[in-house]
DRENLOVEX-950723 format. One record per residue (C-alpha): residue in three letters; x, y, z. Coordinates in steps of 0.02 Angstrom, whole numbers, m for minus. Layout:
# residues N
('ALA', (X, Y, Z)),
...
//
This chain:
# residues 595
('UNK', (m2114, m270, 1525)),
('UNK', (m2290, m333, 1488)),
('UNK', (m2324, m519, 1507)),
('UNK', (m2447, m605, 1387)),
('UNK', (m2537, m767, 1428)),
('UNK', (m2537, m919, 1315)),
('UNK', (m2706, m879, 1242)),
('UNK', (m2644, m711, 1181)),
('UNK', (m2731, m608, 1316)),
('UNK', (m2657, m502, 1456)),
('UNK', (m2694, m507, 1642)),
('UNK', (m2760, m329, 1651)),
('UNK', (m2801, m325, 1837)),
('UNK', (m2629, m393, 1885)),
('UNK', (m2544, m269, 1767)),
('UNK', (m2637, m123, 1845)),
('UNK', (m2590, m186, 2017)),
('UNK', (m2404, m195, 1974)),
('UNK', (m2407, m25, 1890)),
('UNK', (m2491, 50, 2043)),
('UNK', (m2355, m22, 2156)),
('UNK', (m2220, 52, 2044)),
('UNK', (m2303, 222, 2044)),
('UNK', (m2329, 216, 2233)),
('UNK', (m2147, 173, 2267)),
('UNK', (m2088, 308, 2148)),
('UNK', (m2197, 439, 2233)),
('UNK', (m2142, 378, 2406)),
('UNK', (m1956, 389, 2362)),
('UNK', (m1977, 559, 2280)),
('UNK', (m2078, 631, 2422)),
('UNK', (m1958, 558, 2552)),
('UNK', (m1813, 637, 2460)),
('UNK', (m1900, 804, 2454)),
('UNK', (m1940, 796, 2638)),
('UNK', (m1761, 754, 2683)),
('UNK', (m1701, 896, 2572)),
('UNK', (m1821, 1025, 2645)),
('UNK', (m1818, 975, 2830)),
('UNK', (m1710, 1101, 2917)),
('UNK', (m1559, 1029, 3007)),
('UNK', (m1543, 1025, 3196)),
('UNK', (m1397, 1132, 3257)),
('UNK', (m1284, 1102, 3407)),
('UNK', (m1143, 1223, 3452)),
('UNK', (m1030, 1166, 3593)),
('UNK', (m915, 1307, 3651)),
('UNK', (m787, 1283, 3788)),
('UNK', (m713, 1421, 3898)),
('UNK', (m524, 1456, 3893)),
('UNK', (m478, 1293, 3804)),
('UNK', (m326, 1328, 3697)),
('UNK', (m284, 1259, 3526)),
('UNK', (m155, 1148, 3611)),
('UNK', (m283, 1074, 3732)),
('UNK', (m333, 940, 3607)),
('UNK', (m252, 770, 3593)),
('UNK', (m239, 772, 3404)),
('UNK', (m148, 941, 3411)),
('UNK', (3, 857, 3485)),
('UNK', (m41, 869, 3669)),
('UNK', (65, 735, 3754)),
('UNK', (m52, 712, 3901)),
('UNK', (m232, 742, 3847)),
('UNK', (m343, 619, 3758)),
('UNK', (m499, 701, 3684)),
('UNK', (m580, 564, 3578)),
('UNK', (m757, 632, 3578)),
('UNK', (m707, 807, 3526)),
('UNK', (m597, 732, 3390)),
('UNK', (m737, 618, 3332)),
('UNK', (m825, 773, 3266)),
('UNK', (m674, 813, 3158)),
('UNK', (m653, 633, 3100)),
('UNK', (m834, 625, 3046)),
('UNK', (m827, 801, 2975)),
('UNK', (m706, 943, 2949)),
('UNK', (m573, 1029, 3052)),
('UNK', (m526, 1210, 3021)),
('UNK', (m342, 1232, 3059)),
('UNK', (m340, 1420, 3059)),
('UNK', (m499, 1468, 3151)),
('UNK', (m495, 1632, 3249)),
('UNK', (m596, 1697, 3396)),
('UNK', (m574, 1849, 3506)),
('UNK', (m449, 1849, 3652)),
('UNK', (m585, 1858, 3785)),
('UNK', (m750, 1773, 3829)),
('UNK', (m886, 1902, 3800)),
('UNK', (m818, 1966, 3634)),
('UNK', (m812, 1793, 3557)),
('UNK', (m987, 1751, 3616)),
('UNK', (m1059, 1913, 3547)),
('UNK', (m971, 1880, 3382)),
('UNK', (m1035, 1701, 3373)),
('UNK', (m1216, 1751, 3407)),
('UNK', (m1224, 1903, 3293)),
('UNK', (m1099, 1871, 3152)),
('UNK', (m1032, 2046, 3185)),
('UNK', (m877, 2121, 3262)),
('UNK', (m899, 2143, 3451)),
('UNK', (m850, 2326, 3443)),
('UNK', (m1004, 2357, 3338)),
('UNK', (m1115, 2267, 3463)),
('UNK', (m1052, 2359, 3618)),
('UNK', (m940, 2221, 3687)),
('UNK', (m760, 2267, 3724)),
('UNK', (m711, 2163, 3875)),
('UNK', (m781, 2048, 4010)),
('UNK', (m845, 2145, 4159)),
('UNK', (m929, 2306, 4218)),
('UNK', (m1021, 2377, 4066)),
('UNK', (m892, 2312, 3944)),
('UNK', (m984, 2148, 3913)),
('UNK', (m1158, 2221, 3883)),
('UNK', (m1216, 2177, 3707)),
('UNK', (m1332, 2306, 3634)),
('UNK', (m1506, 2232, 3620)),
('UNK', (m1535, 2309, 3450)),
('UNK', (m1425, 2166, 3388)),
('UNK', (m1516, 2020, 3308)),
('UNK', (m1446, 1855, 3367)),
('UNK', (m1440, 1690, 3273)),
('UNK', (m1557, 1621, 3408)),
('UNK', (m1688, 1753, 3366)),
('UNK', (m1674, 1718, 3179)),
('UNK', (m1686, 1530, 3201)),
('UNK', (m1832, 1546, 3321)),
('UNK', (m1926, 1650, 3193)),
('UNK', (m1895, 1511, 3068)),
('UNK', (m1970, 1372, 3170)),
('UNK', (m1829, 1316, 3284)),
('UNK', (m1831, 1275, 3467)),
('UNK', (m1687, 1373, 3545)),
('UNK', (m1595, 1333, 3705)),
('UNK', (m1437, 1391, 3795)),
('UNK', (m1350, 1293, 3931)),
('UNK', (m1198, 1360, 4024)),
('UNK', (m1115, 1528, 3997)),
('UNK', (m1201, 1682, 3925)),
('UNK', (m1091, 1828, 3986)),
('UNK', (m1177, 1966, 3888)),
('UNK', (m1285, 2044, 4025)),
('UNK', (m1388, 1970, 4169)),
('UNK', (m1536, 2090, 4173)),
('UNK', (m1676, 2138, 4053)),
('UNK', (m1663, 2170, 3909)),
('UNK', (m1495, 2081, 3893)),
('UNK', (m1536, 1907, 3958)),
('UNK', (m1532, 1754, 3842)),
('UNK', (m1721, 1742, 3853)),
('UNK', (m1731, 1920, 3790)),
('UNK', (m1619, 1878, 3643)),
('UNK', (m1705, 1730, 3563)),
('UNK', (m1680, 1582, 3680)),
('UNK', (m1838, 1494, 3735)),
('UNK', (m1749, 1385, 3862)),
('UNK', (m1602, 1449, 3966)),
('UNK', (m1502, 1369, 4104)),
('UNK', (m1353, 1481, 4138)),
('UNK', (m1242, 1552, 4271)),
('UNK', (m1230, 1738, 4303)),
('UNK', (m1088, 1850, 4250)),
('UNK', (m927, 1781, 4177)),
('UNK', (m915, 1628, 4286)),
('UNK', (m979, 1533, 4437)),
('UNK', (m905, 1610, 4595)),
('UNK', (m886, 1786, 4523)),
('UNK', (m964, 1945, 4593)),
('UNK', (m1121, 1929, 4486)),
('UNK', (m1183, 1773, 4574)),
('UNK', (m1220, 1723, 4753)),
('UNK', (m1075, 1721, 4876)),
('UNK', (m996, 1549, 4898)),
('UNK', (m1062, 1480, 4733)),
('UNK', (m949, 1341, 4666)),
('UNK', (m945, 1218, 4521)),
('UNK', (m1019, 1087, 4637)),
('UNK', (m1206, 1101, 4680)),
('UNK', (m1213, 1277, 4603)),
('UNK', (m1351, 1406, 4604)),
('UNK', (m1399, 1435, 4423)),
('UNK', (m1529, 1535, 4326)),
('UNK', (m1664, 1430, 4245)),
('UNK', (m1770, 1543, 4134)),
('UNK', (m1722, 1691, 4246)),
('UNK', (m1764, 1604, 4411)),
('UNK', (m1622, 1563, 4531)),
('UNK', (m1618, 1381, 4583)),
('UNK', (m1490, 1270, 4671)),
('UNK', (m1441, 1113, 4576)),
('UNK', (m1358, 951, 4631)),
('UNK', (m1202, 891, 4544)),
('UNK', (m1055, 960, 4444)),
('UNK', (m1096, 1111, 4336)),
('UNK', (m1036, 1039, 4169)),
('UNK', (m1140, 882, 4195)),
('UNK', (m1292, 985, 4245)),
('UNK', (m1283, 1093, 4089)),
('UNK', (m1259, 940, 3978)),
('UNK', (m1404, 846, 4055)),
('UNK', (m1517, 997, 4029)),
('UNK', (m1463, 1010, 3847)),
('UNK', (m1497, 826, 3818)),
('UNK', (m1671, 842, 3894)),
('UNK', (m1703, 995, 3784)),
('UNK', (m1656, 900, 3626)),
('UNK', (m1771, 754, 3669)),
('UNK', (m1928, 855, 3625)),
('UNK', (m2034, 762, 3501)),
('UNK', (m2145, 890, 3414)),
('UNK', (m2049, 878, 3251)),
('UNK', (m1974, 1054, 3257)),
('UNK', (m1786, 1070, 3233)),
('UNK', (m1681, 1130, 3379)),
('UNK', (m1537, 1250, 3406)),
('UNK', (m1438, 1196, 3558)),
('UNK', (m1301, 1311, 3621)),
('UNK', (m1204, 1209, 3752)),
('UNK', (m1080, 1336, 3817)),
('UNK', (m989, 1254, 3962)),
('UNK', (m894, 1364, 4084)),
('UNK', (m750, 1237, 4085)),
('UNK', (m601, 1246, 4097)),
('UNK', (m614, 1427, 4154)),
('UNK', (m550, 1476, 4328)),
('UNK', (m579, 1429, 4467)),
('UNK', (m501, 1259, 4435)),
('UNK', (m633, 1148, 4514)),
('UNK', (m662, 970, 4456)),
('UNK', (m699, 800, 4533)),
('UNK', (m538, 722, 4599)),
('UNK', (m558, 568, 4491)),
('UNK', (m541, 677, 4336)),
('UNK', (m381, 764, 4393)),
('UNK', (m296, 618, 4480)),
('UNK', (m229, 532, 4321)),
('UNK', (m136, 692, 4275)),
('UNK', (m68, 713, 4450)),
('UNK', (1, 537, 4444)),
('UNK', (105, 574, 4291)),
('UNK', (183, 722, 4380)),
('UNK', (97, 871, 4302)),
('UNK', (87, 1041, 4388)),
('UNK', (m72, 1047, 4493)),
('UNK', (m147, 1185, 4384)),
('UNK', (m123, 1078, 4232)),
('UNK', (m191, 923, 4318)),
('UNK', (m349, 1015, 4366)),
('UNK', (m367, 1098, 4195)),
('UNK', (m342, 936, 4101)),
('UNK', (m465, 850, 4218)),
('UNK', (m593, 983, 4172)),
('UNK', (m560, 956, 3986)),
('UNK', (m579, 768, 4015)),
('UNK', (m749, 805, 4091)),
('UNK', (m796, 910, 3941)),
('UNK', (m746, 770, 3823)),
('UNK', (m853, 647, 3920)),
('UNK', (m1004, 760, 3902)),
('UNK', (m969, 791, 3717)),
('UNK', (m981, 603, 3698)),
('UNK', (m1148, 601, 3791)),
('UNK', (m1219, 731, 3670)),
('UNK', (m1157, 637, 3516)),
('UNK', (m1227, 472, 3580)),
('UNK', (m1392, 554, 3623)),
('UNK', (m1426, 621, 3449)),
('UNK', (m1374, 453, 3377)),
('UNK', (m1499, 361, 3490)),
('UNK', (m1636, 482, 3437)),
('UNK', (m1598, 448, 3254)),
('UNK', (m1552, 629, 3226)),
('UNK', (m1366, 613, 3190)),
('UNK', (m1375, 624, 3000)),
('UNK', (m1471, 788, 2993)),
('UNK', (m1387, 874, 3142)),
('UNK', (m1251, 1002, 3122)),
('UNK', (m1125, 988, 3265)),
('UNK', (m996, 1124, 3294)),
('UNK', (m861, 1119, 3428)),
('UNK', (m748, 1265, 3469)),
('UNK', (m672, 1368, 3610)),
('UNK', (m697, 1553, 3645)),
('UNK', (m512, 1601, 3663)),
('UNK', (m342, 1536, 3713)),
('UNK', (m284, 1463, 3878)),
('UNK', (m268, 1572, 4031)),
('UNK', (m151, 1582, 4178)),
('UNK', (m103, 1762, 4215)),
('UNK', (m154, 1909, 4108)),
('UNK', (3, 1943, 4012)),
('UNK', (36, 1905, 3830)),
('UNK', (173, 1773, 3848)),
('UNK', (132, 1686, 4011)),
('UNK', (85, 1504, 4013)),
('UNK', (49, 1372, 4141)),
('UNK', (207, 1280, 4191)),
('UNK', (221, 1140, 4063)),
('UNK', (58, 1185, 3975)),
('UNK', (58, 1121, 3795)),
('UNK', (13, 1265, 3678)),
('UNK', (55, 1185, 3511)),
('UNK', (206, 1301, 3494)),
('UNK', (94, 1455, 3481)),
('UNK', (136, 1619, 3563)),
('UNK', (31, 1705, 3695)),
('UNK', (m117, 1664, 3808)),
('UNK', (m296, 1719, 3835)),
('UNK', (m311, 1910, 3821)),
('UNK', (m167, 1912, 3696)),
('UNK', (m185, 1950, 3511)),
('UNK', (m42, 1830, 3475)),
('UNK', (m98, 1663, 3400)),
('UNK', (m120, 1565, 3561)),
('UNK', (m242, 1698, 3622)),
('UNK', (m356, 1695, 3470)),
('UNK', (m328, 1533, 3372)),
('UNK', (m447, 1401, 3437)),
('UNK', (m497, 1221, 3397)),
('UNK', (m643, 1209, 3275)),
('UNK', (m730, 1051, 3216)),
('UNK', (m893, 1033, 3119)),
('UNK', (m993, 885, 3055)),
('UNK', (m1156, 864, 2959)),
('UNK', (m1162, 687, 2893)),
('UNK', (m1289, 715, 2755)),
('UNK', (m1194, 860, 2678)),
('UNK', (m1011, 867, 2730)),
('UNK', (m874, 743, 2689)),
('UNK', (m781, 652, 2827)),
('UNK', (m606, 679, 2893)),
('UNK', (m560, 836, 2796)),
('UNK', (m456, 987, 2847)),
('UNK', (m472, 1164, 2785)),
('UNK', (m324, 1281, 2805)),
('UNK', (m414, 1436, 2742)),
('UNK', (m442, 1561, 2884)),
('UNK', (m611, 1564, 2964)),
('UNK', (m673, 1660, 3116)),
('UNK', (m805, 1666, 3248)),
('UNK', (m902, 1803, 3154)),
('UNK', (m928, 1676, 3013)),
('UNK', (m1034, 1555, 3115)),
('UNK', (m1201, 1647, 3108)),
('UNK', (m1204, 1677, 2919)),
('UNK', (m1141, 1498, 2890)),
('UNK', (m1281, 1422, 2994)),
('UNK', (m1412, 1521, 2900)),
('UNK', (m1337, 1460, 2738)),
('UNK', (m1340, 1280, 2800)),
('UNK', (m1521, 1296, 2855)),
('UNK', (m1569, 1380, 2692)),
('UNK', (m1631, 1534, 2786)),
('UNK', (m1615, 1702, 2700)),
('UNK', (m1510, 1831, 2792)),
('UNK', (m1619, 1968, 2865)),
('UNK', (m1608, 2126, 2760)),
('UNK', (m1579, 2238, 2911)),
('UNK', (m1420, 2148, 2967)),
('UNK', (m1246, 2188, 2905)),
('UNK', (m1147, 2030, 2941)),
('UNK', (m959, 2053, 2954)),
('UNK', (m934, 1866, 2936)),
('UNK', (m952, 1760, 2781)),
('UNK', (m1029, 1589, 2751)),
('UNK', (m902, 1450, 2755)),
('UNK', (m1018, 1319, 2682)),
('UNK', (m941, 1322, 2507)),
('UNK', (m769, 1308, 2585)),
('UNK', (m824, 1157, 2686)),
('UNK', (m915, 1069, 2545)),
('UNK', (m807, 1107, 2393)),
('UNK', (m651, 1191, 2461)),
('UNK', (m711, 1346, 2367)),
('UNK', (m613, 1497, 2432)),
('UNK', (m677, 1625, 2307)),
('UNK', (m778, 1725, 2436)),
('UNK', (m638, 1716, 2564)),
('UNK', (m493, 1787, 2464)),
('UNK', (m396, 1935, 2532)),
('UNK', (m506, 1950, 2686)),
('UNK', (m441, 2014, 2852)),
('UNK', (m497, 1976, 3029)),
('UNK', (m479, 2117, 3154)),
('UNK', (m461, 2095, 3337)),
('UNK', (m426, 2213, 3482)),
('UNK', (m440, 2197, 3670)),
('UNK', (m428, 2316, 3816)),
('UNK', (m511, 2352, 3982)),
('UNK', (m644, 2487, 4005)),
('UNK', (m788, 2546, 3898)),
('UNK', (m684, 2658, 3783)),
('UNK', (m575, 2578, 3648)),
('UNK', (m418, 2673, 3600)),
('UNK', (m348, 2662, 3424)),
('UNK', (m185, 2565, 3402)),
('UNK', (m190, 2491, 3578)),
('UNK', (m169, 2300, 3577)),
('UNK', (m237, 2255, 3405)),
('UNK', (m205, 2130, 3267)),
('UNK', (m248, 2116, 3084)),
('UNK', (m244, 1935, 3023)),
('UNK', (m251, 1884, 2840)),
('UNK', (m224, 1709, 2773)),
('UNK', (m36, 1737, 2760)),
('UNK', (12, 1890, 2862)),
('UNK', (m25, 1962, 3031)),
('UNK', (6, 2140, 3093)),
('UNK', (12, 2165, 3282)),
('UNK', (14, 2315, 3396)),
('UNK', (68, 2220, 3552)),
('UNK', (40, 2261, 3736)),
('UNK', (103, 2165, 3887)),
('UNK', (m48, 2204, 3997)),
('UNK', (m207, 2246, 3903)),
('UNK', (m307, 2254, 4064)),
('UNK', (m213, 2410, 4107)),
('UNK', (m256, 2505, 3949)),
('UNK', (m368, 2625, 4043)),
('UNK', (m336, 2799, 3974)),
('UNK', (m308, 2881, 3805)),
('UNK', (m120, 2868, 3772)),
('UNK', (m25, 3028, 3735)),
('UNK', (44, 3055, 3561)),
('UNK', (219, 3009, 3614)),
('UNK', (163, 2836, 3670)),
('UNK', (61, 2810, 3511)),
('UNK', (210, 2857, 3401)),
('UNK', (315, 2730, 3495)),
('UNK', (184, 2596, 3468)),
('UNK', (172, 2632, 3283)),
('UNK', (360, 2630, 3265)),
('UNK', (366, 2456, 3341)),
('UNK', (227, 2363, 3253)),
('UNK', (259, 2178, 3220)),
('UNK', (226, 2084, 3057)),
('UNK', (228, 1895, 3042)),
('UNK', (209, 1771, 2900)),
('UNK', (87, 1655, 2989)),
('UNK', (93, 1521, 2854)),
('UNK', (278, 1487, 2880)),
('UNK', (298, 1558, 3056)),
('UNK', (142, 1517, 3159)),
('UNK', (244, 1537, 3318)),
('UNK', (267, 1722, 3277)),
('UNK', (454, 1726, 3306)),
('UNK', (520, 1817, 3151)),
('UNK', (463, 1999, 3144)),
('UNK', (459, 2055, 2961)),
('UNK', (398, 2233, 2991)),
('UNK', (561, 2317, 2936)),
('UNK', (579, 2200, 2788)),
('UNK', (404, 2233, 2719)),
('UNK', (352, 2411, 2767)),
('UNK', (228, 2416, 2623)),
('UNK', (132, 2272, 2700)),
('UNK', (134, 2357, 2868)),
('UNK', (61, 2516, 2794)),
('UNK', (m74, 2421, 2698)),
('UNK', (m132, 2319, 2849)),
('UNK', (m121, 2470, 2963)),
('UNK', (m235, 2570, 2850)),
('UNK', (m357, 2428, 2843)),
('UNK', (m357, 2422, 3033)),
('UNK', (m382, 2611, 3048)),
('UNK', (m532, 2606, 2930)),
('UNK', (m606, 2458, 3025)),
('UNK', (m582, 2542, 3195)),
('UNK', (m664, 2704, 3139)),
('UNK', (m813, 2612, 3065)),
('UNK', (m853, 2495, 3208)),
('UNK', (m824, 2617, 3349)),
('UNK', (m931, 2749, 3264)),
('UNK', (m1076, 2627, 3254)),
('UNK', (m1048, 2578, 3436)),
('UNK', (m1039, 2758, 3495)),
('UNK', (m1200, 2802, 3404)),
('UNK', (m1294, 2667, 3501)),
('UNK', (m1216, 2704, 3671)),
('UNK', (m1192, 2581, 3812)),
('UNK', (m1340, 2467, 3839)),
('UNK', (m1440, 2511, 3994)),
('UNK', (m1518, 2395, 4123)),
('UNK', (m1707, 2417, 4138)),
('UNK', (m1783, 2443, 4310)),
('UNK', (m1966, 2408, 4345)),
('UNK', (m2008, 2327, 4178)),
('UNK', (m2150, 2204, 4157)),
('UNK', (m2023, 2078, 4093)),
('UNK', (m1917, 2092, 4251)),
('UNK', (m2003, 2186, 4394)),
('UNK', (m1868, 2128, 4518)),
('UNK', (m1690, 2168, 4468)),
('UNK', (m1529, 2116, 4554)),
('UNK', (m1384, 2236, 4525)),
('UNK', (m1208, 2172, 4560)),
('UNK', (m1033, 2245, 4561)),
('UNK', (m1001, 2143, 4406)),
('UNK', (m1112, 2261, 4306)),
('UNK', (m1071, 2433, 4371)),
('UNK', (m978, 2571, 4281)),
('UNK', (m892, 2732, 4326)),
('UNK', (m714, 2790, 4352)),
('UNK', (m676, 2699, 4513)),
('UNK', (m714, 2525, 4447)),
('UNK', (m544, 2531, 4359)),
('UNK', (m459, 2569, 4525)),
('UNK', (m494, 2441, 4662)),
('UNK', (m673, 2408, 4611)),
('UNK', (m744, 2478, 4772)),
('UNK', (m874, 2595, 4698)),
('UNK', (m972, 2614, 4539)),
('UNK', (m1146, 2651, 4475)),
('UNK', (m1269, 2565, 4359)),
('UNK', (m1327, 2637, 4195)),
('UNK', (m1514, 2611, 4194)),
('UNK', (m1678, 2662, 4117)),
('UNK', (m1814, 2665, 4249)),
('UNK', (m2001, 2650, 4238)),
('UNK', (m2074, 2779, 4354)),
('UNK', (m2155, 2700, 4508)),
('UNK', (m2137, 2641, 4687)),
('UNK', (m1997, 2523, 4734)),
('UNK', (m1921, 2427, 4878)),
('UNK', (m1731, 2442, 4865)),
('UNK', (m1619, 2330, 4971)),
('UNK', (m1431, 2342, 4987)),
('UNK', (m1322, 2192, 5036)),
('UNK', (m1179, 2271, 5130)),
('UNK', (m993, 2230, 5135)),
('UNK', (m917, 2209, 5311)),
('UNK', (m942, 2376, 5401)),
('UNK', (m813, 2424, 5530)),
('UNK', (m907, 2578, 5588)),
('UNK', (m1079, 2657, 5588)),
('UNK', (m1124, 2761, 5436)),
('UNK', (m1255, 2814, 5307)),
('UNK', (m1322, 2717, 5159)),
('UNK', (m1370, 2820, 5006)),
('UNK', (m1467, 2791, 4847)),
('UNK', (m1479, 2919, 4708)),
('UNK', (m1565, 2923, 4539)),
('UNK', (m1593, 3080, 4435)),
('UNK', (m1673, 3207, 4553)),
('UNK', (m1704, 3093, 4703)),
('UNK', (m1587, 3053, 4847)),
('UNK', (m1627, 2942, 4996)),
('UNK', (m1525, 2905, 5153)),
('UNK', (m1536, 2779, 5295)),
('UNK', (m1419, 2750, 5444)),
('UNK', (m1321, 2587, 5453)),
('UNK', (m1233, 2509, 5601)),
('UNK', (m1066, 2423, 5618)),
('UNK', (m1077, 2240, 5561)),
('UNK', (m1249, 2270, 5483)),
('UNK', (m1274, 2157, 5332)),
('UNK', (m1426, 2230, 5244)),
('UNK', (m1524, 2391, 5233)),
('UNK', (m1695, 2413, 5153)),
('UNK', (m1769, 2572, 5080)),
('UNK', (m1960, 2555, 5078)),
('UNK', (m2082, 2642, 4963)),
('UNK', (m1952, 2732, 4860)),
('UNK', (m2029, 2832, 4718)),
('UNK', (m1914, 2835, 4567)),
('UNK', (m1944, 2949, 4418)),
('UNK', (m1952, 2882, 4240)),
('UNK', (m1800, 2907, 4131)),
('UNK', (m1620, 2864, 4090)),
('UNK', (m1483, 2896, 4214)),
('UNK', (m1351, 2825, 4329)),
('UNK', (m1417, 2732, 4481)),
('UNK', (m1302, 2760, 4631)),
('UNK', (m1299, 2657, 4790)),
('UNK', (m1158, 2685, 4913)),
('UNK', (m1105, 2686, 5095)),
('UNK', (m1019, 2824, 5193)),
('UNK', (m929, 2761, 5348)),
('UNK', (m781, 2874, 5309)),
('UNK', (m750, 3013, 5184)),
('UNK', (m719, 2899, 5035)),
('UNK', (m879, 2806, 4992)),
('UNK', (m888, 2619, 4952)),
('UNK', (m1018, 2518, 4864)),
('UNK', (m1136, 2377, 4916)),
('UNK', (m1111, 2197, 4861)),
('UNK', (m1285, 2184, 4782)),
('UNK', (m1438, 2295, 4760)),
('UNK', (m1611, 2219, 4741)),
('UNK', (m1735, 2338, 4656)),
('UNK', (m1914, 2275, 4672)),
('UNK', (m2058, 2360, 4585)),
('UNK', (m2206, 2374, 4705)),
('UNK', (m2342, 2448, 4592)),
//
């Protein structure tokens, strides 16, 4: 509207002023909208370790209260049928790559079975190339030496423990969840406090950077994985209500996780980042007690699902999954369409409007349209394949599952950690004659086996599994098992542990193995930390065409080989002790490049 004065003239200067204000406000609003639309979202993934689907208050658990975890679902979306792998390393490899673990080299959780091939491109590498700060805090479990460390695979900041858990053979003896020795950007350091709190504090500090770049924070706590160690004040409330001690400790650990989830959520809110931050919460697999398919903690709530960690029944692979992104996703919704851990990487790229690299073949699919519009068009008739065994060689038909939205085919096994050798044809025929088929939509507890009633479904899903197995294992075999590098510029000093060795005797009593390495030719100092020696003997090291020996005495704890010249090449690095005819291995080997 133009205002005229009483003498018939206008106020031209005032009119120009008002028009300028209108134009300025319009430009400001438009540019602000464009900035908000183009600014890439921050990303936080919080992954727990061995927390089952039933270990959430809103899933019917009669003892646990998990308000902070559930707040993510209430402010976002819960996926009811979200699937992971039945063990730690496989789920982590799948999350980071968007690909089936068997493609990437990961089959199990120790020796060489958890080594992810470094030809894989991780979501951290992709995000880093697209302007993100990237940080991991907690559990990595995909290789502790170059070129497999998190800093070699796209993470700028890394505070992690070694191996599969604190207190395992990969880390220093006597390490516990309290005041642990951790690896900060590949340097060992002792920290004060409880591990989950330490990892969370480091993640919070990482997210407080103020240079304007978006961040990708992977907070992968090692809780509630064994050993069951938690401050007494966390476990005591569960003891008082009469729970089994294992459950009291486990629930105390989950209570600690929930507390730290709340700290993270409050932190991004204080920083003013909540609206444009994607937050994902999930677990890596089901709950663990012993390593058989149907075992549970006494009184453990499993939401009426069958199985445990390491099982391909639902309790082993179905995990809690919550996601929120306030600017883009609606609040308090549930999605029943099946999703899986291989979907996370392509979904995050979709959310961040980053084009998928042309040289990657994702097995997963973006879930963004499902989350935003309940659009299931791209997810129809898909199958998720899972298999788990022990040892570097997967065997067809041994402990597998094919899961569609409605049906699930299972080749069960009571003890997958004892699938060590190629079964004979008679055993395979018996397995194939006793496959199990369940209608998961009406029978999530997997009690009614429909295999004899629907043989055509069994044959269809079995063929899909066979084609999948042949494809992924062929790709894995072509790459070979990832080797540890000795003497590299990136890691001139390498610590080799029993956790990472291979060879036939590691599936016996784990007393001897060797390390698959690629060595830079040069001069080294090689030190062996010895197990308790009850007699004098000889320490040996071998690599390719060289073999060195030194005497060791009873009760000796360490032996050092000085100025060892190693040839360049790929091979098996052997270090062993002979105090009797059957050799045993050292606890650790330090390989230090001198030149």
